[in-house]
TIFI-245498 format. One record per residue: x, y, z of N, C-alpha, C in turn; residue number from 1; residue in three letters. Coordinates in steps of 0.05 Angstrom, whole numbers. Layout:
BEGIN
LOPA:n_c1:n_c2:n_c3:ca_c1:ca_c2:ca_c3:c_c1:c_c2:c_c3:i:aa
LOPA:X:Y:Z:X:Y:Z:X:Y:Z:NUM:ALA;
...
//
This chain:
BEGIN
LOPA:n_c1:n_c2:n_c3:ca_c1:ca_c2:ca_c3:c_c1:c_c2:c_c3:i:aa
LOPA:16:-24:0:0:0:0:17:25:0:1:UNK;
LOPA:41:23:11:59:46:12:66:55:-16:2:UNK;
LOPA:73:36:-34:80:42:-61:55:54:-76:3:UNK;
LOPA:32:42:-72:8:52:-84:2:81:-75:4:UNK;
LOPA:5:85:-49:0:112:-38:18:133:-52:5:UNK;
LOPA:44:126:-55:63:144:-68:56:149:-97:6:UNK;
LOPA:48:127:-111:40:130:-139:16:148:-142:7:UNK;
LOPA:-3:145:-124:-27:162:-125:-19:192:-121:8:UNK;
LOPA:-1:197:-103:8:224:-98:21:236:-123:9:UNK;
LOPA:38:220:-136:52:229:-160:32:235:-183:10:UNK;
LOPA:13:216:-187:-7:220:-209:-23:245:-203:11:UNK;
LOPA:-32:248:-178:-48:272:-171:-33:298:-173:12:UNK;
LOPA:-7:297:-168:10:321:-171:11:330:-200:13:UNK;
LOPA:16:310:-218:19:317:-246:-8:320:-262:14:UNK;
LOPA:-29:308:-251:-55:308:-264:-76:316:-243:15:UNK;
LOPA:-76:340:-233:-95:347:-212:-124:345:-222:16:UNK;
LOPA:-141:336:-204:-169:334:-210:-178:310:-226:17:UNK;
LOPA:-158:294:-235:-165:270:-251:-177:248:-234:18:UNK;
LOPA:-196:233:-246:-207:209:-233:-189:186:-240:19:UNK;
LOPA:-181:171:-220:-162:149:-224:-178:122:-221:20:UNK;
LOPA:-172:103:-239:-184:77:-238:-161:56:-235:21:UNK;
LOPA:-163:39:-215:-143:18:-210:-156:-9:-215:22:UNK;
LOPA:-142:-27:-229:-152:-54:-234:-133:-73:-220:23:UNK;
LOPA:-145:-91:-203:-129:-110:-187:-138:-138:-194:24:UNK;
LOPA:-119:-157:-192:-126:-185:-193:-137:-193:-165:25:UNK;
LOPA:-152:-214:-164:-165:-223:-140:-146:-228:-116:26:UNK;
LOPA:-121:-235:-122:-102:-239:-101:-96:-215:-84:27:UNK;
LOPA:-103:-191:-95:-98:-166:-81:-122:-156:-67:28:UNK;
LOPA:-144:-171:-66:-169:-162:-54:-168:-165:-23:29:UNK;
LOPA:-147:-156:-11:-143:-158:18:-161:-136:31:30:UNK;
LOPA:-175:-142:52:-192:-122:65:-179:-95:71:31:UNK;
LOPA:-154:-96:80:-141:-70:86:-136:-54:61:32:UNK;
LOPA:-129:-67:39:-125:-52:14:-152:-41:4:33:UNK;
LOPA:-173:-57:5:-199:-47:-4:-209:-24:13:34:UNK;
LOPA:-204:-25:39:-211:-2:56:-195:23:49:35:UNK;
LOPA:-169:19:43:-152:41:34:-163:54:8:36:UNK;
LOPA:-170:37:-11:-180:47:-37:-207:61:-33:37:UNK;
LOPA:-224:50:-15:-250:63:-10:-247:91:1:38:UNK;
LOPA:-226:96:16:-221:121:29:-208:142:11:39:UNK;
LOPA:-198:134:-12:-185:152:-30:-205:168:-47:40:UNK;
LOPA:-202:195:-48:-221:211:-64:-215:208:-94:41:UNK;
LOPA:-236:210:-109:-235:209:-139:-220:184:-148:42:UNK;
LOPA:-225:162:-136:-212:137:-143:-233:115:-147:43:UNK;
LOPA:-231:101:-169:-248:78:-174:-230:54:-175:44:UNK;
LOPA:-241:31:-167:-225:7:-170:-242:-16:-178:45:UNK;
LOPA:-229:-35:-193:-242:-59:-202:-223:-82:-194:46:UNK;
LOPA:-235:-102:-182:-220:-126:-173:-232:-150:-187:47:UNK;
LOPA:-215:-165:-200:-223:-190:-213:-222:-211:-191:48:UNK;
LOPA:-245:-217:-179:-247:-235:-156:-248:-264:-165:49:UNK;
LOPA:-237:-281:-149:-239:-310:-154:-268:-318:-148:50:UNK;
LOPA:-278:-338:-163:-305:-347:-158:-306:-362:-131:51:UNK;
LOPA:-329:-361:-120:-334:-376:-95:-363:-386:-95:52:UNK;
LOPA:-371:-402:-77:-397:-414:-78:-419:-393:-74:53:UNK;
LOPA:-414:-373:-58:-435:-352:-54:-439:-337:-80:54:UNK;
LOPA:-418:-328:-93:-420:-313:-117:-432:-330:-140:55:UNK;
LOPA:-424:-356:-141:-435:-373:-161:-465:-376:-157:56:UNK;
LOPA:-474:-378:-132:-503:-380:-127:-518:-355:-136:57:UNK;
LOPA:-504:-332:-132:-517:-307:-140:-518:-303:-170:58:UNK;
LOPA:-503:-319:-186:-504:-317:-215:-525:-335:-228:59:UNK;
LOPA:-538:-352:-212:-557:-371:-223:-579:-358:-240:60:UNK;
LOPA:-591:-337:-231:-613:-325:-246:-603:-314:-273:61:UNK;
LOPA:-580:-300:-272:-568:-289:-296:-560:-311:-316:62:UNK;
LOPA:-551:-334:-305:-543:-356:-321:-567:-368:-335:63:UNK;
LOPA:-589:-370:-321:-614:-380:-334:-623:-362:-356:64:UNK;
LOPA:-621:-336:-352:-628:-316:-372:-610:-319:-397:65:UNK;
LOPA:-584:-322:-392:-565:-325:-414:-571:-350:-430:66:UNK;
LOPA:-578:-372:-417:-586:-396:-431:-610:-392:-448:67:UNK;
LOPA:-630:-378:-437:-655:-373:-452:-648:-356:-477:68:UNK;
LOPA:-632:-335:-474:-625:-318:-497:-609:-334:-517:69:UNK;
LOPA:-592:-352:-508:-575:-368:-525:-593:-387:-542:70:UNK;
LOPA:-614:-398:-528:-632:-416:-542:-647:-402:-564:71:UNK;
LOPA:-655:-377:-560:-669:-361:-580:-651:-353:-602:72:UNK;
LOPA:-627:-343:-595:-608:-333:-615:-593:-354:-630:73:UNK;
LOPA:-591:-378:-617:-575:-399:-629:-545:-395:-628:74:UNK;
LOPA:-537:-378:-610:-508:-373:-606:-503:-365:-576:75:UNK;
LOPA:-478:-365:-569:-472:-358:-541:-479:-329:-535:76:UNK;
LOPA:-492:-325:-513:-500:-299:-504:-486:-293:-477:77:UNK;
LOPA:-477:-268:-474:-464:-260:-449:-482:-241:-434:78:UNK;
LOPA:-486:-247:-409:-503:-232:-391:-487:-224:-367:79:UNK;
LOPA:-490:-200:-357:-477:-190:-333:-497:-182:-313:80:UNK;
LOPA:-490:-184:-288:-508:-176:-266:-492:-162:-245:81:UNK;
LOPA:-505:-151:-225:-491:-139:-203:-506:-145:-177:82:UNK;
LOPA:-491:-147:-156:-502:-152:-129:-486:-137:-109:83:UNK;
LOPA:-497:-134:-86:-482:-124:-63:-472:-149:-48:84:UNK;
LOPA:-446:-149:-42:-434:-173:-31:-413:-165:-10:85:UNK;
LOPA:-411:-180:11:-390:-176:30:-377:-203:38:86:UNK;
LOPA:-352:-206:32:-337:-229:41:-336:-227:72:87:UNK;
LOPA:-332:-250:84:-332:-250:114:-311:-231:125:88:UNK;
LOPA:-289:-228:111:-267:-211:121:-271:-181:115:89:UNK;
LOPA:-292:-174:101:-297:-146:94:-314:-133:116:90:UNK;
LOPA:-310:-107:120:-326:-93:140:-353:-85:129:91:UNK;
LOPA:-356:-84:103:-381:-75:91:-386:-88:64:92:UNK;
LOPA:-410:-85:54:-416:-95:27:-404:-77:6:93:UNK;
LOPA:-398:-89:-17:-388:-74:-40:-404:-83:-64:94:UNK;
LOPA:-405:-66:-84:-418:-73:-109:-401:-92:-124:95:UNK;
LOPA:-412:-115:-132:-397:-135:-146:-411:-141:-173:96:UNK;
LOPA:-396:-139:-195:-407:-145:-221:-402:-175:-226:97:UNK;
LOPA:-423:-188:-237:-422:-217:-241:-422:-223:-271:98:UNK;
LOPA:-405:-242:-279:-404:-252:-306:-408:-282:-304:99:UNK;
LOPA:-433:-291:-307:-438:-320:-304:-423:-336:-326:100:UNK;
LOPA:-414:-360:-318:-400:-377:-337:-413:-405:-337:101:UNK;
//
Protein backbone atom coordinates (compact mmCIF):
# COMPACT_ATOMS: atom_id res chain seq x y z
CA UNK A 1 0.00 0.00 0.00
CA UNK A 2 2.94 2.30 0.58
CA UNK A 3 3.98 2.12 -3.07
CA UNK A 4 0.40 2.62 -4.21
CA UNK A 5 0.00 5.61 -1.91
CA UNK A 6 3.15 7.22 -3.39
CA UNK A 7 2.01 6.50 -6.96
CA UNK A 8 -1.35 8.12 -6.27
CA UNK A 9 0.39 11.20 -4.89
CA UNK A 10 2.58 11.46 -8.01
CA UNK A 11 -0.33 11.01 -10.43
CA UNK A 12 -2.41 13.58 -8.56
CA UNK A 13 0.49 16.03 -8.53
CA UNK A 14 0.94 15.87 -12.32
CA UNK A 15 -2.75 15.42 -13.18
CA UNK A 16 -4.73 17.36 -10.59
CA UNK A 17 -8.46 16.70 -10.50
CA UNK A 18 -8.25 13.52 -12.57
CA UNK A 19 -10.34 10.47 -11.64
CA UNK A 20 -8.12 7.43 -11.20
CA UNK A 21 -9.18 3.84 -11.88
CA UNK A 22 -7.17 0.91 -10.52
CA UNK A 23 -7.59 -2.68 -11.70
CA UNK A 24 -6.47 -5.50 -9.37
CA UNK A 25 -6.32 -9.25 -9.64
CA UNK A 26 -8.24 -11.15 -6.99
CA UNK A 27 -5.11 -11.97 -5.04
CA UNK A 28 -4.88 -8.31 -4.07
CA UNK A 29 -8.43 -8.10 -2.68
CA UNK A 30 -7.17 -7.88 0.89
CA UNK A 31 -9.62 -6.11 3.24
CA UNK A 32 -7.04 -3.51 4.31
CA UNK A 33 -6.27 -2.60 0.70
CA UNK A 34 -9.97 -2.37 -0.19
CA UNK A 35 -10.55 -0.10 2.82
CA UNK A 36 -7.61 2.06 1.71
CA UNK A 37 -9.02 2.34 -1.84
CA UNK A 38 -12.50 3.15 -0.49
CA UNK A 39 -11.06 6.07 1.47
CA UNK A 40 -9.23 7.62 -1.50
CA UNK A 41 -11.03 10.54 -3.18
CA UNK A 42 -11.75 10.43 -6.93
CA UNK A 43 -10.58 6.84 -7.17
CA UNK A 44 -12.42 3.90 -8.68
CA UNK A 45 -11.23 0.34 -8.48
CA UNK A 46 -12.08 -2.95 -10.12
CA UNK A 47 -11.01 -6.28 -8.65
CA UNK A 48 -11.16 -9.51 -10.63
CA UNK A 49 -12.33 -11.74 -7.81
CA UNK A 50 -11.97 -15.48 -7.71
CA UNK A 51 -15.25 -17.33 -7.89
CA UNK A 52 -16.70 -18.82 -4.76
CA UNK A 53 -19.87 -20.71 -3.89
CA UNK A 54 -21.73 -17.60 -2.69
CA UNK A 55 -21.02 -15.65 -5.87
CA UNK A 56 -21.77 -18.67 -8.05
CA UNK A 57 -25.15 -19.01 -6.34
CA UNK A 58 -25.84 -15.33 -7.00
CA UNK A 59 -25.20 -15.85 -10.75
CA UNK A 60 -27.87 -18.56 -11.14
CA UNK A 61 -30.66 -16.24 -12.31
CA UNK A 62 -28.42 -14.45 -14.82
CA UNK A 63 -27.15 -17.80 -16.07
CA UNK A 64 -30.69 -19.02 -16.69
CA UNK A 65 -31.41 -15.81 -18.60
CA UNK A 66 -28.24 -16.25 -20.71
CA UNK A 67 -29.28 -19.82 -21.54
CA UNK A 68 -32.73 -18.64 -22.62
CA UNK A 69 -31.24 -15.92 -24.83
CA UNK A 70 -28.77 -18.40 -26.27
CA UNK A 71 -31.60 -20.80 -27.12
CA UNK A 72 -33.46 -18.05 -28.98
CA UNK A 73 -30.42 -16.63 -30.77
CA UNK A 74 -28.74 -19.96 -31.47
CA UNK A 75 -25.40 -18.63 -30.28
CA UNK A 76 -23.58 -17.91 -27.06
CA UNK A 77 -24.99 -14.93 -25.18
CA UNK A 78 -23.18 -12.99 -22.46
CA UNK A 79 -25.15 -11.58 -19.55
CA UNK A 80 -23.83 -9.52 -16.66
CA UNK A 81 -25.41 -8.81 -13.31
CA UNK A 82 -24.53 -6.96 -10.14
CA UNK A 83 -25.10 -7.62 -6.47
CA UNK A 84 -24.08 -6.20 -3.15
CA UNK A 85 -21.70 -8.66 -1.53
CA UNK A 86 -19.48 -8.80 1.52
CA UNK A 87 -16.87 -11.46 2.05
CA UNK A 88 -16.59 -12.49 5.69
CA UNK A 89 -13.34 -10.56 6.04
CA UNK A 90 -14.83 -7.29 4.72
CA UNK A 91 -16.28 -4.64 7.01
CA UNK A 92 -19.07 -3.75 4.56
CA UNK A 93 -20.79 -4.76 1.36
CA UNK A 94 -19.41 -3.71 -1.99
CA UNK A 95 -20.92 -3.65 -5.45
CA UNK A 96 -19.86 -6.77 -7.32
CA UNK A 97 -20.35 -7.27 -11.05
CA UNK A 98 -21.08 -10.84 -12.05
CA UNK A 99 -20.22 -12.58 -15.30
CA UNK A 100 -21.88 -16.00 -15.20
CA UNK A 101 -20.02 -18.87 -16.87
